[in-house]
mmCIF file of the N, C-alpha and C atoms, coordinates in Angstrom:
data_MODEL
# 
_entry.id   MODEL 
# 
loop_
_atom_site.group_PDB 
_atom_site.id 
_atom_site.type_symbol 
_atom_site.label_atom_id 
_atom_site.label_alt_id 
_atom_site.label_comp_id 
_atom_site.label_asym_id 
_atom_site.label_entity_id 
_atom_site.label_seq_id 
_atom_site.pdbx_PDB_ins_code 
_atom_site.Cartn_x 
_atom_site.Cartn_y 
_atom_site.Cartn_z 
_atom_site.occupancy 
_atom_site.B_iso_or_equiv 
_atom_site.pdbx_formal_charge 
_atom_site.auth_seq_id 
_atom_site.auth_comp_id 
_atom_site.auth_asym_id 
_atom_site.auth_atom_id 
_atom_site.pdbx_PDB_model_num 
ATOM 1   N N  . MET A 1 1  ? 26.095 29.474 23.242 1.00 0.00 ? 1  MET A N  1 
ATOM 2   C CA . MET A 1 1  ? 26.411 29.654 21.880 1.00 0.00 ? 1  MET A CA 1 
ATOM 3   C C  . MET A 1 1  ? 25.035 30.844 20.883 1.00 0.00 ? 1  MET A C  1 
ATOM 4   N N  . PRO A 1 2  ? 25.400 31.260 20.055 1.00 0.00 ? 2  PRO A N  1 
ATOM 5   C CA . PRO A 1 2  ? 24.675 32.524 19.558 1.00 0.00 ? 2  PRO A CA 1 
ATOM 6   C C  . PRO A 1 2  ? 23.626 31.708 18.749 1.00 0.00 ? 2  PRO A C  1 
ATOM 7   N N  . LEU A 1 3  ? 22.089 32.436 18.816 1.00 0.00 ? 3  LEU A N  1 
ATOM 8   C CA . LEU A 1 3  ? 21.211 31.990 18.047 1.00 0.00 ? 3  LEU A CA 1 
ATOM 9   C C  . LEU A 1 3  ? 21.665 32.417 16.532 1.00 0.00 ? 3  LEU A C  1 
ATOM 10  N N  . HIS A 1 4  ? 21.743 32.225 15.674 1.00 0.00 ? 4  HIS A N  1 
ATOM 11  C CA . HIS A 1 4  ? 21.582 32.656 14.017 1.00 0.00 ? 4  HIS A CA 1 
ATOM 12  C C  . HIS A 1 4  ? 20.159 33.146 13.000 1.00 0.00 ? 4  HIS A C  1 
ATOM 13  N N  . PHE A 1 5  ? 20.214 34.354 13.081 1.00 0.00 ? 5  PHE A N  1 
ATOM 14  C CA . PHE A 1 5  ? 19.145 34.591 12.620 1.00 0.00 ? 5  PHE A CA 1 
ATOM 15  C C  . PHE A 1 5  ? 19.028 35.510 11.148 1.00 0.00 ? 5  PHE A C  1 
ATOM 16  N N  . GLU A 1 6  ? 17.758 35.343 10.215 1.00 0.00 ? 6  GLU A N  1 
ATOM 17  C CA . GLU A 1 6  ? 17.624 36.071 9.288  1.00 0.00 ? 6  GLU A CA 1 
ATOM 18  C C  . GLU A 1 6  ? 16.518 35.967 9.067  1.00 0.00 ? 6  GLU A C  1 
ATOM 19  N N  . LEU A 1 7  ? 16.187 37.487 8.561  1.00 0.00 ? 7  LEU A N  1 
ATOM 20  C CA . LEU A 1 7  ? 15.220 38.368 8.048  1.00 0.00 ? 7  LEU A CA 1 
ATOM 21  C C  . LEU A 1 7  ? 14.947 38.228 6.272  1.00 0.00 ? 7  LEU A C  1 
ATOM 22  N N  . VAL A 1 8  ? 14.343 37.970 6.326  1.00 0.00 ? 8  VAL A N  1 
ATOM 23  C CA . VAL A 1 8  ? 14.161 37.874 4.852  1.00 0.00 ? 8  VAL A CA 1 
ATOM 24  C C  . VAL A 1 8  ? 12.836 38.410 4.269  1.00 0.00 ? 8  VAL A C  1 
ATOM 25  N N  . THR A 1 9  ? 12.549 38.942 3.191  1.00 0.00 ? 9  THR A N  1 
ATOM 26  C CA . THR A 1 9  ? 11.264 39.605 2.333  1.00 0.00 ? 9  THR A CA 1 
ATOM 27  C C  . THR A 1 9  ? 11.180 39.359 1.242  1.00 0.00 ? 9  THR A C  1 
ATOM 28  N N  . PRO A 1 10 ? 10.498 39.413 0.240  1.00 0.00 ? 10 PRO A N  1 
ATOM 29  C CA . PRO A 1 10 ? 10.646 38.950 -0.899 1.00 0.00 ? 10 PRO A CA 1 
ATOM 30  C C  . PRO A 1 10 ? 11.441 39.962 -2.124 1.00 0.00 ? 10 PRO A C  1 
ATOM 31  N N  . GLU A 1 11 ? 12.113 41.071 -1.750 1.00 0.00 ? 11 GLU A N  1 
ATOM 32  C CA . GLU A 1 11 ? 12.838 42.080 -2.367 1.00 0.00 ? 11 GLU A CA 1 
ATOM 33  C C  . GLU A 1 11 ? 13.955 41.396 -1.517 1.00 0.00 ? 11 GLU A C  1 
ATOM 34  N N  . LYS A 1 12 ? 14.797 41.043 -0.406 1.00 0.00 ? 12 LYS A N  1 
ATOM 35  C CA . LYS A 1 12 ? 15.791 41.214 0.100  1.00 0.00 ? 12 LYS A CA 1 
ATOM 36  C C  . LYS A 1 12 ? 16.044 40.087 1.122  1.00 0.00 ? 12 LYS A C  1 
ATOM 37  N N  . LEU A 1 13 ? 17.239 40.001 1.641  1.00 0.00 ? 13 LEU A N  1 
ATOM 38  C CA . LEU A 1 13 ? 17.827 39.274 2.679  1.00 0.00 ? 13 LEU A CA 1 
ATOM 39  C C  . LEU A 1 13 ? 18.172 40.588 3.593  1.00 0.00 ? 13 LEU A C  1 
ATOM 40  N N  . VAL A 1 14 ? 16.861 41.252 4.418  1.00 0.00 ? 14 VAL A N  1 
ATOM 41  C CA . VAL A 1 14 ? 17.304 42.356 5.354  1.00 0.00 ? 14 VAL A CA 1 
ATOM 42  C C  . VAL A 1 14 ? 18.213 41.776 6.552  1.00 0.00 ? 14 VAL A C  1 
ATOM 43  N N  . ARG A 1 15 ? 18.770 40.724 7.233  1.00 0.00 ? 15 ARG A N  1 
ATOM 44  C CA . ARG A 1 15 ? 19.470 40.847 7.932  1.00 0.00 ? 15 ARG A CA 1 
ATOM 45  C C  . ARG A 1 15 ? 19.884 39.491 8.443  1.00 0.00 ? 15 ARG A C  1 
ATOM 46  N N  . SER A 1 16 ? 20.935 39.105 8.608  1.00 0.00 ? 16 SER A N  1 
ATOM 47  C CA . SER A 1 16 ? 21.965 38.023 8.867  1.00 0.00 ? 16 SER A CA 1 
ATOM 48  C C  . SER A 1 16 ? 22.940 38.164 9.381  1.00 0.00 ? 16 SER A C  1 
ATOM 49  N N  . GLU A 1 17 ? 22.540 37.358 11.219 1.00 0.00 ? 17 GLU A N  1 
ATOM 50  C CA . GLU A 1 17 ? 23.640 37.823 12.015 1.00 0.00 ? 17 GLU A CA 1 
ATOM 51  C C  . GLU A 1 17 ? 23.167 36.855 13.133 1.00 0.00 ? 17 GLU A C  1 
ATOM 52  N N  . ASP A 1 18 ? 24.220 36.283 14.305 1.00 0.00 ? 18 ASP A N  1 
ATOM 53  C CA . ASP A 1 18 ? 24.181 35.908 15.447 1.00 0.00 ? 18 ASP A CA 1 
ATOM 54  C C  . ASP A 1 18 ? 23.785 36.198 16.920 1.00 0.00 ? 18 ASP A C  1 
ATOM 55  N N  . VAL A 1 19 ? 22.581 36.241 17.160 1.00 0.00 ? 19 VAL A N  1 
ATOM 56  C CA . VAL A 1 19 ? 22.861 37.228 18.141 1.00 0.00 ? 19 VAL A CA 1 
ATOM 57  C C  . VAL A 1 19 ? 21.739 35.992 19.217 1.00 0.00 ? 19 VAL A C  1 
ATOM 58  N N  . TYR A 1 20 ? 21.693 36.947 20.760 1.00 0.00 ? 20 TYR A N  1 
ATOM 59  C CA . TYR A 1 20 ? 21.094 36.170 21.692 1.00 0.00 ? 20 TYR A CA 1 
ATOM 60  C C  . TYR A 1 20 ? 19.768 35.494 21.417 1.00 0.00 ? 20 TYR A C  1 
ATOM 61  N N  . MET A 1 21 ? 19.130 36.197 21.390 1.00 0.00 ? 21 MET A N  1 
ATOM 62  C CA . MET A 1 21 ? 17.213 35.891 21.455 1.00 0.00 ? 21 MET A CA 1 
ATOM 63  C C  . MET A 1 21 ? 16.747 36.631 20.687 1.00 0.00 ? 21 MET A C  1 
ATOM 64  N N  . VAL A 1 22 ? 15.500 36.134 20.338 1.00 0.00 ? 22 VAL A N  1 
ATOM 65  C CA . VAL A 1 22 ? 14.704 37.219 18.732 1.00 0.00 ? 22 VAL A CA 1 
ATOM 66  C C  . VAL A 1 22 ? 13.398 37.238 19.538 1.00 0.00 ? 22 VAL A C  1 
ATOM 67  N N  . VAL A 1 23 ? 12.697 37.952 19.989 1.00 0.00 ? 23 VAL A N  1 
ATOM 68  C CA . VAL A 1 23 ? 10.808 37.516 20.167 1.00 0.00 ? 23 VAL A CA 1 
ATOM 69  C C  . VAL A 1 23 ? 10.294 37.764 18.544 1.00 0.00 ? 23 VAL A C  1 
ATOM 70  N N  . VAL A 1 24 ? 9.208  36.809 18.574 1.00 0.00 ? 24 VAL A N  1 
ATOM 71  C CA . VAL A 1 24 ? 8.565  37.035 16.982 1.00 0.00 ? 24 VAL A CA 1 
ATOM 72  C C  . VAL A 1 24 ? 6.916  37.006 17.730 1.00 0.00 ? 24 VAL A C  1 
ATOM 73  N N  . PRO A 1 25 ? 6.709  38.297 16.715 1.00 0.00 ? 25 PRO A N  1 
ATOM 74  C CA . PRO A 1 25 ? 4.815  38.352 17.143 1.00 0.00 ? 25 PRO A CA 1 
ATOM 75  C C  . PRO A 1 25 ? 4.285  37.359 16.313 1.00 0.00 ? 25 PRO A C  1 
ATOM 76  N N  . GLY A 1 26 ? 3.833  36.023 16.950 1.00 0.00 ? 26 GLY A N  1 
ATOM 77  C CA . GLY A 1 26 ? 3.100  34.796 16.190 1.00 0.00 ? 26 GLY A CA 1 
ATOM 78  C C  . GLY A 1 26 ? 2.080  34.916 15.871 1.00 0.00 ? 26 GLY A C  1 
ATOM 79  N N  . SER A 1 27 ? 1.458  34.562 15.209 1.00 0.00 ? 27 SER A N  1 
ATOM 80  C CA . SER A 1 27 ? -0.458 34.326 15.024 1.00 0.00 ? 27 SER A CA 1 
ATOM 81  C C  . SER A 1 27 ? -1.111 34.188 16.266 1.00 0.00 ? 27 SER A C  1 
ATOM 82  N N  . GLU A 1 28 ? 0.223  33.257 17.238 1.00 0.00 ? 28 GLU A N  1 
ATOM 83  C CA . GLU A 1 28 ? -0.880 32.998 18.462 1.00 0.00 ? 28 GLU A CA 1 
ATOM 84  C C  . GLU A 1 28 ? -0.322 33.254 19.569 1.00 0.00 ? 28 GLU A C  1 
ATOM 85  N N  . GLY A 1 29 ? 0.611  34.368 19.278 1.00 0.00 ? 29 GLY A N  1 
ATOM 86  C CA . GLY A 1 29 ? 1.003  35.223 20.108 1.00 0.00 ? 29 GLY A CA 1 
ATOM 87  C C  . GLY A 1 29 ? 2.611  35.473 20.326 1.00 0.00 ? 29 GLY A C  1 
ATOM 88  N N  . ASP A 1 30 ? 3.169  35.966 20.522 1.00 0.00 ? 30 ASP A N  1 
ATOM 89  C CA . ASP A 1 30 ? 4.385  35.894 21.334 1.00 0.00 ? 30 ASP A CA 1 
ATOM 90  C C  . ASP A 1 30 ? 5.136  35.207 21.073 1.00 0.00 ? 30 ASP A C  1 
ATOM 91  N N  . PHE A 1 31 ? 6.495  34.767 20.391 1.00 0.00 ? 31 PHE A N  1 
ATOM 92  C CA . PHE A 1 31 ? 7.167  33.778 21.616 1.00 0.00 ? 31 PHE A CA 1 
ATOM 93  C C  . PHE A 1 31 ? 8.786  34.166 21.285 1.00 0.00 ? 31 PHE A C  1 
ATOM 94  N N  . GLY A 1 32 ? 9.411  32.926 22.256 1.00 0.00 ? 32 GLY A N  1 
ATOM 95  C CA . GLY A 1 32 ? 10.922 33.624 22.538 1.00 0.00 ? 32 GLY A CA 1 
ATOM 96  C C  . GLY A 1 32 ? 12.250 32.545 21.552 1.00 0.00 ? 32 GLY A C  1 
ATOM 97  N N  . VAL A 1 33 ? 12.995 33.156 21.203 1.00 0.00 ? 33 VAL A N  1 
ATOM 98  C CA . VAL A 1 33 ? 13.430 31.516 20.350 1.00 0.00 ? 33 VAL A CA 1 
ATOM 99  C C  . VAL A 1 33 ? 14.896 31.917 20.931 1.00 0.00 ? 33 VAL A C  1 
ATOM 100 N N  . LEU A 1 34 ? 15.626 31.280 21.677 1.00 0.00 ? 34 LEU A N  1 
ATOM 101 C CA . LEU A 1 34 ? 16.802 31.117 22.049 1.00 0.00 ? 34 LEU A CA 1 
ATOM 102 C C  . LEU A 1 34 ? 17.630 29.961 20.873 1.00 0.00 ? 34 LEU A C  1 
ATOM 103 N N  . GLU A 1 35 ? 18.952 29.976 21.056 1.00 0.00 ? 35 GLU A N  1 
ATOM 104 C CA . GLU A 1 35 ? 19.971 28.676 20.646 1.00 0.00 ? 35 GLU A CA 1 
ATOM 105 C C  . GLU A 1 35 ? 19.485 27.556 21.172 1.00 0.00 ? 35 GLU A C  1 
ATOM 106 N N  . GLY A 1 36 ? 19.454 26.234 20.071 1.00 0.00 ? 36 GLY A N  1 
ATOM 107 C CA . GLY A 1 36 ? 18.627 24.875 21.145 1.00 0.00 ? 36 GLY A CA 1 
ATOM 108 C C  . GLY A 1 36 ? 17.169 25.476 20.935 1.00 0.00 ? 36 GLY A C  1 
ATOM 109 N N  . HIS A 1 37 ? 16.704 25.753 20.202 1.00 0.00 ? 37 HIS A N  1 
ATOM 110 C CA . HIS A 1 37 ? 15.088 25.836 20.448 1.00 0.00 ? 37 HIS A CA 1 
ATOM 111 C C  . HIS A 1 37 ? 14.548 24.698 19.642 1.00 0.00 ? 37 HIS A C  1 
ATOM 112 N N  . ALA A 1 38 ? 13.508 23.918 19.871 1.00 0.00 ? 38 ALA A N  1 
ATOM 113 C CA . ALA A 1 38 ? 13.013 22.927 19.294 1.00 0.00 ? 38 ALA A CA 1 
ATOM 114 C C  . ALA A 1 38 ? 12.625 23.072 17.585 1.00 0.00 ? 38 ALA A C  1 
ATOM 115 N N  . PRO A 1 39 ? 12.739 22.322 16.560 1.00 0.00 ? 39 PRO A N  1 
ATOM 116 C CA . PRO A 1 39 ? 12.344 22.987 15.275 1.00 0.00 ? 39 PRO A CA 1 
ATOM 117 C C  . PRO A 1 39 ? 10.422 23.341 15.248 1.00 0.00 ? 39 PRO A C  1 
ATOM 118 N N  . PHE A 1 40 ? 10.508 24.397 14.745 1.00 0.00 ? 40 PHE A N  1 
ATOM 119 C CA . PHE A 1 40 ? 9.458  24.751 14.797 1.00 0.00 ? 40 PHE A CA 1 
ATOM 120 C C  . PHE A 1 40 ? 8.210  26.259 13.683 1.00 0.00 ? 40 PHE A C  1 
ATOM 121 N N  . MET A 1 41 ? 7.661  26.152 13.742 1.00 0.00 ? 41 MET A N  1 
ATOM 122 C CA . MET A 1 41 ? 7.130  26.880 12.349 1.00 0.00 ? 41 MET A CA 1 
ATOM 123 C C  . MET A 1 41 ? 5.483  27.547 12.706 1.00 0.00 ? 41 MET A C  1 
ATOM 124 N N  . SER A 1 42 ? 5.438  28.991 12.285 1.00 0.00 ? 42 SER A N  1 
ATOM 125 C CA . SER A 1 42 ? 4.746  29.609 12.915 1.00 0.00 ? 42 SER A CA 1 
ATOM 126 C C  . SER A 1 42 ? 3.991  30.886 11.970 1.00 0.00 ? 42 SER A C  1 
ATOM 127 N N  . THR A 1 43 ? 2.865  31.410 11.765 1.00 0.00 ? 43 THR A N  1 
ATOM 128 C CA . THR A 1 43 ? 2.838  32.195 10.739 1.00 0.00 ? 43 THR A CA 1 
ATOM 129 C C  . THR A 1 43 ? 2.935  33.114 12.157 1.00 0.00 ? 43 THR A C  1 
ATOM 130 N N  . VAL A 1 44 ? 2.721  34.662 11.087 1.00 0.00 ? 44 VAL A N  1 
ATOM 131 C CA . VAL A 1 44 ? 3.645  35.811 11.516 1.00 0.00 ? 44 VAL A CA 1 
ATOM 132 C C  . VAL A 1 44 ? 2.344  36.689 11.631 1.00 0.00 ? 44 VAL A C  1 
ATOM 133 N N  . ARG A 1 45 ? 2.048  37.652 12.666 1.00 0.00 ? 45 ARG A N  1 
ATOM 134 C CA . ARG A 1 45 ? 0.943  38.711 12.577 1.00 0.00 ? 45 ARG A CA 1 
ATOM 135 C C  . ARG A 1 45 ? 1.908  40.297 12.201 1.00 0.00 ? 45 ARG A C  1 
ATOM 136 N N  . ASP A 1 46 ? 1.567  40.885 11.808 1.00 0.00 ? 46 ASP A N  1 
ATOM 137 C CA . ASP A 1 46 ? 1.717  42.703 11.654 1.00 0.00 ? 46 ASP A CA 1 
ATOM 138 C C  . ASP A 1 46 ? 2.393  42.639 13.329 1.00 0.00 ? 46 ASP A C  1 
ATOM 139 N N  . GLY A 1 47 ? 3.550  43.034 13.215 1.00 0.00 ? 47 GLY A N  1 
ATOM 140 C CA . GLY A 1 47 ? 3.742  43.237 14.415 1.00 0.00 ? 47 GLY A CA 1 
ATOM 141 C C  . GLY A 1 47 ? 5.439  44.111 14.668 1.00 0.00 ? 47 GLY A C  1 
ATOM 142 N N  . ALA A 1 48 ? 5.807  44.177 15.758 1.00 0.00 ? 48 ALA A N  1 
ATOM 143 C CA . ALA A 1 48 ? 7.296  44.083 16.041 1.00 0.00 ? 48 ALA A CA 1 
ATOM 144 C C  . ALA A 1 48 ? 8.424  42.604 16.374 1.00 0.00 ? 48 ALA A C  1 
ATOM 145 N N  . LEU A 1 49 ? 9.372  42.454 15.389 1.00 0.00 ? 49 LEU A N  1 
ATOM 146 C CA . LEU A 1 49 ? 10.098 41.584 16.332 1.00 0.00 ? 49 LEU A CA 1 
ATOM 147 C C  . LEU A 1 49 ? 11.281 42.237 16.952 1.00 0.00 ? 49 LEU A C  1 
ATOM 148 N N  . GLN A 1 50 ? 11.750 41.890 18.489 1.00 0.00 ? 50 GLN A N  1 
ATOM 149 C CA . GLN A 1 50 ? 12.920 42.428 18.776 1.00 0.00 ? 50 GLN A CA 1 
ATOM 150 C C  . GLN A 1 50 ? 13.889 41.415 18.685 1.00 0.00 ? 50 GLN A C  1 
ATOM 151 N N  . VAL A 1 51 ? 14.202 41.869 18.853 1.00 0.00 ? 51 VAL A N  1 
ATOM 152 C CA . VAL A 1 51 ? 15.819 41.068 18.841 1.00 0.00 ? 51 VAL A CA 1 
ATOM 153 C C  . VAL A 1 51 ? 16.737 41.771 19.609 1.00 0.00 ? 51 VAL A C  1 
ATOM 154 N N  . PHE A 1 52 ? 17.440 40.810 20.618 1.00 0.00 ? 52 PHE A N  1 
ATOM 155 C CA . PHE A 1 52 ? 18.185 40.779 21.702 1.00 0.00 ? 52 PHE A CA 1 
ATOM 156 C C  . PHE A 1 52 ? 20.166 40.547 21.234 1.00 0.00 ? 52 PHE A C  1 
ATOM 157 N N  . ALA A 1 53 ? 20.516 41.439 20.950 1.00 0.00 ? 53 ALA A N  1 
ATOM 158 C CA . ALA A 1 53 ? 21.920 41.281 20.320 1.00 0.00 ? 53 ALA A CA 1 
ATOM 159 C C  . ALA A 1 53 ? 22.473 40.093 21.474 1.00 0.00 ? 53 ALA A C  1 
ATOM 160 N N  . SER A 1 54 ? 22.481 41.014 22.836 1.00 0.00 ? 54 SER A N  1 
ATOM 161 C CA . SER A 1 54 ? 23.026 39.968 23.943 1.00 0.00 ? 54 SER A CA 1 
ATOM 162 C C  . SER A 1 54 ? 22.688 40.010 25.046 1.00 0.00 ? 54 SER A C  1 
ATOM 163 N N  . ALA A 1 55 ? 22.358 38.871 26.309 1.00 0.00 ? 55 ALA A N  1 
ATOM 164 C CA . ALA A 1 55 ? 21.745 38.681 27.336 1.00 0.00 ? 55 ALA A CA 1 
ATOM 165 C C  . ALA A 1 55 ? 21.931 39.858 27.914 1.00 0.00 ? 55 ALA A C  1 
ATOM 166 N N  . GLY A 1 56 ? 20.629 40.441 28.531 1.00 0.00 ? 56 GLY A N  1 
ATOM 167 C CA . GLY A 1 56 ? 20.343 41.854 29.469 1.00 0.00 ? 56 GLY A CA 1 
ATOM 168 C C  . GLY A 1 56 ? 20.642 42.827 28.365 1.00 0.00 ? 56 GLY A C  1 
ATOM 169 N N  . ALA A 1 57 ? 20.578 42.704 27.197 1.00 0.00 ? 57 ALA A N  1 
ATOM 170 C CA . ALA A 1 57 ? 20.780 43.898 26.298 1.00 0.00 ? 57 ALA A CA 1 
ATOM 171 C C  . ALA A 1 57 ? 19.255 44.710 25.236 1.00 0.00 ? 57 ALA A C  1 
ATOM 172 N N  . ALA A 1 58 ? 19.170 45.895 25.338 1.00 0.00 ? 58 ALA A N  1 
ATOM 173 C CA . ALA A 1 58 ? 17.983 46.275 25.363 1.00 0.00 ? 58 ALA A CA 1 
ATOM 174 C C  . ALA A 1 58 ? 17.392 45.949 23.654 1.00 0.00 ? 58 ALA A C  1 
ATOM 175 N N  . PRO A 1 59 ? 16.360 45.546 23.324 1.00 0.00 ? 59 PRO A N  1 
ATOM 176 C CA . PRO A 1 59 ? 15.961 45.132 21.923 1.00 0.00 ? 59 PRO A CA 1 
ATOM 177 C C  . PRO A 1 59 ? 15.769 45.822 21.379 1.00 0.00 ? 59 PRO A C  1 
ATOM 178 N N  . GLU A 1 60 ? 16.428 45.812 19.841 1.00 0.00 ? 60 GLU A N  1 
ATOM 179 C CA . GLU A 1 60 ? 15.934 46.419 18.479 1.00 0.00 ? 60 GLU A CA 1 
ATOM 180 C C  . GLU A 1 60 ? 14.817 45.857 17.917 1.00 0.00 ? 60 GLU A C  1 
ATOM 181 N N  . THR A 1 61 ? 13.960 47.191 17.970 1.00 0.00 ? 61 THR A N  1 
ATOM 182 C CA . THR A 1 61 ? 12.438 46.410 16.969 1.00 0.00 ? 61 THR A CA 1 
ATOM 183 C C  . THR A 1 61 ? 12.423 46.720 15.645 1.00 0.00 ? 61 THR A C  1 
ATOM 184 N N  . ILE A 1 62 ? 11.979 45.952 15.282 1.00 0.00 ? 62 ILE A N  1 
ATOM 185 C CA . ILE A 1 62 ? 12.135 46.018 14.176 1.00 0.00 ? 62 ILE A CA 1 
ATOM 186 C C  . ILE A 1 62 ? 10.661 45.463 13.092 1.00 0.00 ? 62 ILE A C  1 
ATOM 187 N N  . ASP A 1 63 ? 9.613  46.019 12.693 1.00 0.00 ? 63 ASP A N  1 
ATOM 188 C CA . ASP A 1 63 ? 8.296  46.229 12.323 1.00 0.00 ? 63 ASP A CA 1 
ATOM 189 C C  . ASP A 1 63 ? 8.412  45.231 11.130 1.00 0.00 ? 63 ASP A C  1 
ATOM 190 N N  . VAL A 1 64 ? 7.289  44.434 11.105 1.00 0.00 ? 64 VAL A N  1 
ATOM 191 C CA . VAL A 1 64 ? 7.365  43.211 10.265 1.00 0.00 ? 64 VAL A CA 1 
ATOM 192 C C  . VAL A 1 64 ? 5.386  43.504 10.165 1.00 0.00 ? 64 VAL A C  1 
ATOM 193 N N  . VAL A 1 65 ? 5.726  42.819 8.752  1.00 0.00 ? 65 VAL A N  1 
ATOM 194 C CA . VAL A 1 65 ? 4.345  42.768 7.952  1.00 0.00 ? 65 VAL A CA 1 
ATOM 195 C C  . VAL A 1 65 ? 3.669  41.165 7.801  1.00 0.00 ? 65 VAL A C  1 
ATOM 196 N N  . GLY A 1 66 ? 3.396  40.773 8.179  1.00 0.00 ? 66 GLY A N  1 
ATOM 197 C CA . GLY A 1 66 ? 2.884  39.236 7.739  1.00 0.00 ? 66 GLY A CA 1 
ATOM 198 C C  . GLY A 1 66 ? 4.090  38.104 7.807  1.00 0.00 ? 66 GLY A C  1 
ATOM 199 N N  . GLY A 1 67 ? 3.681  36.619 7.478  1.00 0.00 ? 67 GLY A N  1 
ATOM 200 C CA . GLY A 1 67 ? 4.846  36.540 7.298  1.00 0.00 ? 67 GLY A CA 1 
ATOM 201 C C  . GLY A 1 67 ? 4.798  34.878 7.722  1.00 0.00 ? 67 GLY A C  1 
ATOM 202 N N  . PHE A 1 68 ? 6.331  34.112 8.095  1.00 0.00 ? 68 PHE A N  1 
ATOM 203 C CA . PHE A 1 68 ? 5.992  33.071 8.280  1.00 0.00 ? 68 PHE A CA 1 
ATOM 204 C C  . PHE A 1 68 ? 7.701  32.872 9.263  1.00 0.00 ? 68 PHE A C  1 
ATOM 205 N N  . ALA A 1 69 ? 7.654  32.210 10.286 1.00 0.00 ? 69 ALA A N  1 
ATOM 206 C CA . ALA A 1 69 ? 8.816  31.904 11.486 1.00 0.00 ? 69 ALA A CA 1 
ATOM 207 C C  . ALA A 1 69 ? 9.051  30.367 11.189 1.00 0.00 ? 69 ALA A C  1 
ATOM 208 N N  . GLU A 1 70 ? 10.334 30.105 10.730 1.00 0.00 ? 70 GLU A N  1 
ATOM 209 C CA . GLU A 1 70 ? 10.962 29.009 11.108 1.00 0.00 ? 70 GLU A CA 1 
ATOM 210 C C  . GLU A 1 70 ? 12.127 28.652 11.847 1.00 0.00 ? 70 GLU A C  1 
ATOM 211 N N  . VAL A 1 71 ? 11.958 27.894 12.613 1.00 0.00 ? 71 VAL A N  1 
ATOM 212 C CA . VAL A 1 71 ? 13.202 27.290 13.476 1.00 0.00 ? 71 VAL A CA 1 
ATOM 213 C C  . VAL A 1 71 ? 13.667 26.109 12.948 1.00 0.00 ? 71 VAL A C  1 
ATOM 214 N N  . THR A 1 72 ? 14.841 26.414 13.174 1.00 0.00 ? 72 THR A N  1 
ATOM 215 C CA . THR A 1 72 ? 15.075 24.349 12.812 1.00 0.00 ? 72 THR A CA 1 
ATOM 216 C C  . THR A 1 72 ? 16.863 24.606 13.394 1.00 0.00 ? 72 THR A C  1 
ATOM 217 N N  . GLU A 1 73 ? 17.718 23.346 13.394 1.00 0.00 ? 73 GLU A N  1 
ATOM 218 C CA . GLU A 1 73 ? 18.504 23.582 13.830 1.00 0.00 ? 73 GLU A CA 1 
ATOM 219 C C  . GLU A 1 73 ? 19.823 24.251 12.981 1.00 0.00 ? 73 GLU A C  1 
ATOM 220 N N  . GLN A 1 74 ? 19.246 24.966 12.591 1.00 0.00 ? 74 GLN A N  1 
ATOM 221 C CA . GLN A 1 74 ? 20.130 26.219 11.858 1.00 0.00 ? 74 GLN A CA 1 
ATOM 222 C C  . GLN A 1 74 ? 20.032 27.574 12.210 1.00 0.00 ? 74 GLN A C  1 
ATOM 223 N N  . GLY A 1 75 ? 18.944 27.187 13.152 1.00 0.00 ? 75 GLY A N  1 
ATOM 224 C CA . GLY A 1 75 ? 18.481 28.897 13.895 1.00 0.00 ? 75 GLY A CA 1 
ATOM 225 C C  . GLY A 1 75 ? 17.236 29.139 13.362 1.00 0.00 ? 75 GLY A C  1 
ATOM 226 N N  . LEU A 1 76 ? 17.115 30.423 13.257 1.00 0.00 ? 76 LEU A N  1 
ATOM 227 C CA . LEU A 1 76 ? 15.734 31.733 13.086 1.00 0.00 ? 76 LEU A CA 1 
ATOM 228 C C  . LEU A 1 76 ? 15.325 32.280 11.713 1.00 0.00 ? 76 LEU A C  1 
ATOM 229 N N  . THR A 1 77 ? 14.573 31.899 11.151 1.00 0.00 ? 77 THR A N  1 
ATOM 230 C CA . THR A 1 77 ? 14.473 32.579 9.462  1.00 0.00 ? 77 THR A CA 1 
ATOM 231 C C  . THR A 1 77 ? 13.004 33.096 9.643  1.00 0.00 ? 77 THR A C  1 
ATOM 232 N N  . VAL A 1 78 ? 12.989 34.754 9.669  1.00 0.00 ? 78 VAL A N  1 
ATOM 233 C CA . VAL A 1 78 ? 11.403 34.729 9.403  1.00 0.00 ? 78 VAL A CA 1 
ATOM 234 C C  . VAL A 1 78 ? 11.286 35.586 7.835  1.00 0.00 ? 78 VAL A C  1 
ATOM 235 N N  . LEU A 1 79 ? 10.708 34.834 7.174  1.00 0.00 ? 79 LEU A N  1 
ATOM 236 C CA . LEU A 1 79 ? 10.032 35.403 5.919  1.00 0.00 ? 79 LEU A CA 1 
ATOM 237 C C  . LEU A 1 79 ? 9.026  36.124 6.113  1.00 0.00 ? 79 LEU A C  1 
ATOM 238 N N  . ALA A 1 80 ? 9.307  37.865 5.913  1.00 0.00 ? 80 ALA A N  1 
ATOM 239 C CA . ALA A 1 80 ? 8.036  38.577 5.662  1.00 0.00 ? 80 ALA A CA 1 
ATOM 240 C C  . ALA A 1 80 ? 7.384  39.092 4.745  1.00 0.00 ? 80 ALA A C  1 
ATOM 241 N N  . GLU A 1 81 ? 6.277  39.255 4.986  1.00 0.00 ? 81 GLU A N  1 
ATOM 242 C CA . GLU A 1 81 ? 5.733  40.028 3.231  1.00 0.00 ? 81 GLU A CA 1 
ATOM 243 C C  . GLU A 1 81 ? 6.711  41.559 3.646  1.00 0.00 ? 81 GLU A C  1 
ATOM 244 N N  . ARG A 1 82 ? 6.790  42.311 4.611  1.00 0.00 ? 82 ARG A N  1 
ATOM 245 C CA . ARG A 1 82 ? 7.529  43.645 4.277  1.00 0.00 ? 82 ARG A CA 1 
ATOM 246 C C  . ARG A 1 82 ? 8.309  43.261 6.140  1.00 0.00 ? 82 ARG A C  1 
ATOM 247 N N  . ALA A 1 83 ? 9.444  44.674 5.792  1.00 0.00 ? 83 ALA A N  1 
ATOM 248 C CA . ALA A 1 83 ? 10.002 44.943 7.003  1.00 0.00 ? 83 ALA A CA 1 
ATOM 249 C C  . ALA A 1 83 ? 10.530 46.031 7.157  1.00 0.00 ? 83 ALA A C  1 
ATOM 250 N N  . GLY A 1 84 ? 10.421 46.669 7.857  1.00 0.00 ? 84 GLY A N  1 
ATOM 251 C CA . GLY A 1 84 ? 11.674 48.125 7.964  1.00 0.00 ? 84 GLY A CA 1 
ATOM 252 C C  . GLY A 1 84 ? 11.178 48.956 9.407  1.00 0.00 ? 84 GLY A C  1 
# 
């Protein structure tokens, strides 16, 4: 099953899609999120999200500045100060 991923800034919903995995630049280090990940919250440091559309796919990178990441049963939401 895919992971539902949303990337949100104060201005807009940047991305809302089902993906295989996302690697987030957390303040305590990078962490990967797959479907079924345990609920989790982390602050996000300035860096690049890596979005994998499918297993084995090359990642798409999205630069983010600050914010929070939350993993719930519904998926992963990254609330970034800026993205792009």
